[in-house]
N, C-alpha and C positions, 0 to 999 in steps of 0.2 A: 333784101334778098327774098325772092319768091320761094316759099317752102313747099307748097303744094298748089298745083294748078289743075283746074278742071276745064276741059275743052269740049264744048258741045256734048256734055254728058247727059244721056238718057238712061233711065233704069226702070224696069218693071219686073215683078215676079211673074212666073208663067201664068198665062190666062187671066192676068189682072191689068188694070189700067196703070199707066206709068206713074211712079212715085215722083220721078224727076224727068223734066223734059228740056233738053238743050240748055243745060246749066253751064254757065261760064263764070268761074270764080278764080281769083288769085289770092291765096292765103300767104301772108308774109311771115317770115321767121321771127323767133324770139318774141312771141306774143302769146297771150291767152285769148283764144278764139272760142266764144261761148255759143252753143247751139240751143235755141229756144223755140218751142212750138208745141202744139197739142199732141196728145197721145196719137200714135199712128201717122204722124206727119212726115216721118222719114229720118229722124235724127240718128237713130241707131243704124239704119241702113246707110246713111251718109258716111258714118264712121267706118263701117265695114268696107264700103267702096274705096275710101281713101287708104285703107290698109291693104287692099288687095284681097280681102276675104271674099268679096263679091266682085264680079266683073260687070262693067257697064254694058247695057244693051247696045249702046252706041257711044262714040266719043272716047276720049283718053283722059287719064289721070296721071300726073307727072310729079315725081319727087324732085325738089330743088329746081323746078321749072323745066327740066329737060330729060329726066330718067323716067320712062314709062313704068308705072307700078307693075303692070302685067309682065314686064321683062325681068323683074327681080325674082331669082329662084326662091322657092318656098323655104328652103333651109337657111336663106339669108335674110328673110323679111324681118326677123327679130333684131338685126343690126340697125334697122331703120325705125321700127315702130315698137312701142310697148303699149299694152292695152289692159284696161281694167273694165270688164263688162258689167252690166247691171247685176248679173248673177253668176258668180264664179263656181266652177265645179272643182271641189277640193279633194285631194288625196288624203283622206282623214287619218291615215296611219302616220303621217308626218308631223313633226313638231313645227311650230311657227318658224323657227330659225332655219330648219332644213328646207321648208317651203320657199322662204325668201331666197335662199341660195340657188334654187332652181332658176331664178332670174339671171344667174351668171352662166348658165349652160352654154349659151351661144358664144361666150367669150373664150371657151376652151375647146380643145380637140375632143373628138368622140371618146367616151369612157374615161377621160381625164378627171381625176379627183379635184375638188375645189382647192384652190391655192390659198396661201395666207392672205394675198391681196383680195380674193373673193370674200373670205371671211371678214376682213376689215370693212369692205364695202357694205356687207349685210349688217354688220354691227352698227355702223354709222347711220344707215338708213333707219333701222329700228329706233335708234336714239332720236333722230330728227322727227320721226312721226310720233314718238312718245309711247312706244309699245315695247321697249326693251325689257320691261319687267316680266312679260310673259313669253319670252323667246323660247323657253323650253316646254311650254304648254302644248298639248295636242290640238290640232285644228278643230277637232270635233267638240272640244270643250268651249269654244268661243261663241259669243253672241253674233247675230247678223252684222251689227255695226263693227265689232272687232274683226270679223272675217273680212269686211270691206277694207279696213285699214291694212290688214296683212296682204290682201291682193294688191293694194297700192304699193306697199313696200316691195313686193316681188317685181312689179313693173318697174319701179325706180332702179332696182338692182341691175336691170338690163343696160342702163345708161345709154338708151337709144335717143336719137335727136328728136323724134316725134313721139309725143305722149298723148294717147287717146283715153279719155276718162268718161265713161258712159254713166251719168247720174251717180257719181261716186259719193255724193253727200246725202243720198236719199235715206240711208239708214243711220246716219251719224247723229249723235247728240250735239248740243250747242258747242261744248268745249272742243270736241274732236272736229266738228265742222270748221271752227275757227282755226284750229291747228293746221288742217289740211289746206284750207284756202290760203293761208299765209305762206305755206310751203309751195303751193302751186304758183303763187305770185313771184316768189323768189326763183323758182325753177325756170321761169320765162327768160331769165338772163342767158340761159344756155340751151333751152329747148323751145320747140313749138308745141303748144298744148291745145288740144281740141277737147272741149269740156262741155258735156250736155247737162242741162238742168231744167227743172220745171219752175225754178224760183227766180223771178226777175230781179229780186233784191240782191241775190247772189251774183247774177249776171252783171248788174250795175256796179257792184263793188269790185269785181275781179277782172273784168274784161278789157282788152284793148280793142277787140272787134267783136261784133255780134252777128250771127246768122239766124234769121227768122225763117221757119218752115211752116207753111200753111197747108191745110188739107187739099187745096186745089193745085198742088205741085209748084206753087210759087216759092222761090228762094231769094231772099234779100240779104245782102251784107252791108254793114255800115258801122259807124261809131255808136257806142252806147247812148250818147246824148241825143243822137238822131233817131234811133229806133226804139229805145226804151221809154216811150211816152204812153200816157194813158190812152190816147187815141189809137196808136198802133197796137197796143196789147189788147185793148177791148175788141178791136177788129180781128186780131189773130186768134183769140180764144173764144170769140163769139159770145161774149158775156155782156150783161147790161152796163151801160155807162154809169160812172160814179162809183164802181166797185174799186177801181184802181186810182190811186193818187200818185203824183210824181214830185220830184225835187225834194228829197229822194223818193224813189219808188216805195209806195206803201200800199198794202192790201187790207181793206176793211173786210175781215172775214165775217163779221156779224152785222 
């Protein structure tokens, strides 16, 4: 099943050269689709386009292959997509648990109080992510990595079919990175997950499909074994040959 389709999509910010030009992609459902590319190559912009936060300069983006994103009312977009940005703006007066409950807002009528079902969903998500022990802590008490986990929990509480994660592992330690990646892999049974990262090792470990973004507006989609090669990544990041080894992907930092 086609989850998201891009048809002749071009996008540029005002008075700037196009980030994307005539992009045609079909993203299939129940997959982890990883976005990889240098800083400024368009990964975050791509996510915002797919969610309807930005409108293409030309072309169309479709949910489920036939529903134009631009025709989804703003108040209904949360029924389709959940989003964890690189940097979340937190209402620091809330507890972790109350913030995660905000993810249930779209499931209820206006001004309706959270139901017992909403509470159960939030509790289960906190447990799955492994942060149930600080459910009652204030958001302002948390580290950057802990806040990222809470933002992930709030997004999961929406129970939306499309999950967009913009560099969610950037501030996580090894234990929490492993926890989140395993959960993402499990979630692909019922969700389509668009996941950006700067780590090709993570991309190789978790992806069903990979999209490479280059600074010259080129966008390539394929299988990890086809695209996550030392030759492709050396060209993509414009780094000297020999820095990246493959099978599995390894980076020689020194």
